[in-house]
N, C-alpha and C positions, 0 to 999 in steps of 0.2 A: 486384315482384319476388318468383318463388318462391325458398323457402329450400331448398336439397341436403336429401334425407332424411337421417335419423338411421343407424347404424351402419356398417359397411363400405360400402356402394353409396354414401351421402352425401359417406364422407368423398374418394372417388376424384372424384364431382361436384365438391366445392370444390375439389380438387385439379387438376381440368379446367380450372377457371374462375380458379385463380392459376395458370395454367402459365406466364405470364410471371416471375410471382417466382419459382417453381421454379428455372427455367433461370438465372435472375441466381444463384440459389444455388448452383448446382453449383459452380462455380470454389472456392467458399468451401469447401464439406463435402470436394471432391478435398483440397485443402490441408489441412484439418481431418485427415482419415485420415492422410494422409501424412507430417506433421510432429508428431502428436498421439497418435495412437492407436497407428500402426505400432512408433514407437519405444518403446511400452510391453514389446514383447518381451524388451528388455533390461531388465527387471525381473528376470529369471532368474538374472542375473548375482549378485544379491543373496545367492542360494542355493549359490554356487559357489563354489569357491577358483579364481578365474579367473585364468587366466594368456592373454595376447594370443596366443602361438605357437600355441596349441593351438583347435579347433575348437569349436563351438558343445557338443554333443554329445559330446567328448570331454573335458572339463571334470571335475571331482572335484567330487559335489555334498556339500555340507555342512549341509544344510538349515538352521538358526536361528540357525547359531555366530555370525555379524557382528552381528545383532541382539540378543543376547546380550553381545558383548563392547560395544557401543553403551552398552546399559544399565547396565552397569557400570563403565564407564570415566569416570573423572571430568574427564579434558577434553572430553566429550560433554557431561557434565551442565552445567560453568559455559559450554560453547557454547548450549544450550539457556535458561541462566541472561538471558546476551547477548541472545540474539535474542528473547524473550520480554519483556525489559524495553525494549529498544529499539522493539519491535512498538507496546508500550502508550503509549510516551510520543509515538510518530510517530502513534499514533490518536485517543488525547487531544487533543494540539497540534494537529494537524489538522484535526480536526474545529471547537473551539473557534476558533480561528483564522478559519478560512475562513468559517464561518458568521455571525461577529462582522466583519469585512470585507465580507460580501455586505449585509450590514442596513445598516453605514454607507454603503457606497455606493447602495444603494438609498433612502436619505433625503436623500441630497447633491443639491439640485434645480439648481446650477448645471453644466449638460450638461458644459460645455469641461471645468470642473475633475473631473468625474467623470471623464471620459475620458483626463485624462492621469494621474489613479491609477490607473485600469484598465490602462493601457499600462506603467505604471512597475512595477506588482506582477507584469504576466505578464512580463517580459522575462527575469527570472530562470531561468523556465522553459525558455528555449530556449538556455540555456547550459550546455553538455556536466559532468558533473561532475569532468573534468580539469581544466577551466578552473576552476569553481567551487571543486575544493577547493583549486586554487593560491590563489585570492580569497582563499579562508577562512584557509589557513595563514599567509598574509601578514597578514592582518587580526588574528589571534591571535599575531604571531612576539613572541618576548622580547627582539627587538633590533628597537626600531624599529615596531612591530605597533600600529595603532591603538586596539586594545582596553587594551591594556595602559597606552599615553600616555593615553585618557582616562581608566581608574581613576587612573592616578597623579596626573592634573591635579586630579581630583573629591577625592583623599585618601583615596578606598577601600582601596589596596594601596601600601605601600611600598618596594616592589620587583616588578621584572617576573614576570609568571607565566607557566612554559612549560607553556602551556594543553594540548598536545597528547602533553606528555611524563608526564602524569600520569592515569592510568586513569578515577578517581574526576570526571574530568571529561568525560568522553568522550561519554556517554550526552546529558548535556543541551548540549552542543555541534553532536551529531548532531541532536536536536530542532530547536533553533534554525535549524541548516541547513536542513534540510527544510521548515520553514515559510516561511523566505527565499524558499527557490527554488520552491515550489511553491504558497504559499497562495494568491497571483492565480490562476492556474490552477483552483485549486481551486472557486474562490467564481462560477466562471462557470456550474455546474448549480442552484447555489443561485438567482443572478440569474435564470438562465431561470424557475425555478420561481415566485419572487414576481412575474414578471411575469403571470401566470395567475390571479393572485388578484383579484376584482373591485373596483377602484378605488373602487364607491360603497361598500363596508365602511367605505374610510377615511372616507370625507365622511359617511357616520352617525356614526360614531365619534365624529369631529369635533366634528361639529354636539351630541351627547351630553354633549362638555366631555373626551372622552378626551386625555389629553397623549400628547407622541411616544411614551413607554415604553410606556404602558399601551398604544397602538397595535401597538406591536413585539410587546409580550408577548402580546396578545387577537387579533392579526388576521395578520402577518406569521410568526410562529413556527409557530403551527397551521396555516398556508398551504403551509409545507415541511416539514411534519411527515413526510408519506409519503416524500418524497425523503430525509430523512435517516435515516429506518428502513431503507430500501432500501440507501442507501449502507453505515451501518452494518452491515448483514449480510454485504456484499460485503466489506469491511473486516477485520470478525471472521473471515470464510473466508480471510484472505490474511492472517491474523496472521504466521504464520510466515515471511514475504514479508519480510524488514524491507532486501532488497536487498544488493545486492554492492557498486556505487563507491565509494560514498561510505565505507563502513566498510576497503574496502580503500587505498583512495588517502588517508585521513585516519589510517589506523592505522598503526603501528608495534610496534617491539618494545618499548618504554617502556608502551603502553598496550593491548597486544595481551590481557590479560587482561579486558578490558572490549570490545575493538573486534571480536573476534573474531567471526563470526556463522555459522548453519547452513549457508550458501553456500560462505564461504569455508575451513570446514572442510572442505567436499565436495572444494573443489578443493585444497587441500593435500594429503588422503589418494588422491584419484584420479589426480591431475595428476602432485604432485611427489614422491609416495610411492611411486606404482604400485599401491597396494591398491584397485583399482578395486569390488569387491565390498563392500566396508564404505563407500564412497563413494556406491555406489547403494543401500547398505540404509539410510544418512542419508538420502538425497534422496526414497527411497519413504517412509520414515517421514512426512518433512514433506508429502507430499502426502496421503497416508492420515490424517494429523492434520487439515490443512486442510479437507480432505471433510469429518470428522465434524464439524470447529467451523460449516461454511458449513449443514448440515441442520441442526445443533442451535441455531442462532443463529435460523434461518428457522422451526423447529418452536416457539421460544419466543415469537417476535412472532405464530404463528399462533394461539397459547392465549391472548395478550395481546389479541388481536382488533386487532392492528395490520397495516399492509399488508405483505405479504412478497415472496422473489422470486419463488416459485414455490409 
């Protein structure tokens, strides 16, 4: 089979050979342009004192006024602290627990038991956060909540704790909740990566006298390293994307200083207070920072000689 020539001519030759794939991607490209790129026009609102009753070109332009206000606002600084703290906790716990569970499942030899464990760990992912938050709130309740009952039975606490009523507990509760809900689902890609490892490597290591933990450390973990690096880069790019539903549903007036993140900040200013320009500025800031983090993480991976996203 002749390879297409280089340059622009070669590109169009390759495009012609793969026209079926090109046609299949057209609907996605249309969706991408309409819902992801055209709305970027709305970023201009961040540089205006936007009033919904006026047309786009009748607005008062104020330059970087709203961005300056953001960086000087103590409320925004607290929101950024919460966002980064929750993101870091979710990132660390998510990676550690997902990789650990994937390794444990990979080491199971009883296929039936392995499938049961996988199914049980996957199920919470398909529960909406509305239902999940209700389960979590009930479990943490000071009045008959299973967590308080167990801790009191073990003698670790003397009286029930109002877990969602004290902000200092919120980050930990959110991290554990995210693990409970998503750890099973997050193991899928690691398990898939482990299936590509040559079984003869395990057999050779076993013949050489390597124990189970040695095989995991020297074969399994290096075998999935490229997948871990790629996912880590993607997650660093989404470091400011801590979610919205769990914080909104589990948050309340007593823990708001720890539960309010950037997305809730945008909602409060944009919808409840009608300050659309400030909310767009905050959202724009989040997007730009995420873009910088993604490219920085990818560049660092490249310099270290690791696999990278692009």
